[in-house]
N, C-alpha and C positions, 0 to 999 in steps of 0.2 A: 474706864469702860472702853472707849477707844482701843486702847492699847492690850486690852483681853481679845479683843477682835482679831486685832490685827496680826497675836501671837497666835492664834487659833487658825488663822487661815494661812501664815507662814508654814504651821507643820501638815496642812492640808497641801500646800503647792511644793512642800518640801525644800524651805529656802530658810536659811538662818542669820543672824545678825550681820555677821560681815557681808554677806550680799544684798540684803536692806542699805546698810550704809551706804555702800557703793550707789545704788540707787537714789539715796537722798543725798551724795556728795558729799561726805561727813564722815567723821570715825564712827568706829564701832563703840566708843566710848560715849560719842553724844549721841548714838541709837539707843543706849543701855538709858541715859538719862531723861531722853525723852520718853520710852516707855515706862519710866518710875515719875514722873509730873505727869503723864497722859497730857500732854500739851501739844498737838499737832498743829501745824499751821495745814490751811486747806491747800496748797502748792504742794506739801509732803503728803497730805490723804491721797489729792489727783497721784503723783508719782507712785505713790505703793500702791495704789488700785490698779494702773497699767499694768507694774512688775508682776501683780500677783493675776491677773487678767480677771479681775472685779470692775462689776459699775460702782463706781460710789454716788449714792446717793445724800442728798443734805437737805432737809426740808424744815420748815416748822409746823408743831402741831399743838392747836390748843387746847388745852388740858379739858376745860371742860365740856369742849364739845366733840371732841377727837377730830376736827376740821384738820386738814392739812394745807398748811401753804409750800 
């Protein structure tokens, strides 16, 4: 799910996986694995958000009441 969002924003911001790898200080192969596993750390997401000029919002929402924390 997060990988899909990142890919959409990458297209909008016109950056490729190699540039994202530079931001994350890893190889393009590692970025590819992250996309496949959709297993991002908060630190990685913050770096990506900074590079893509986005605000990262992380919250919890109660499913039965939609109350957010």
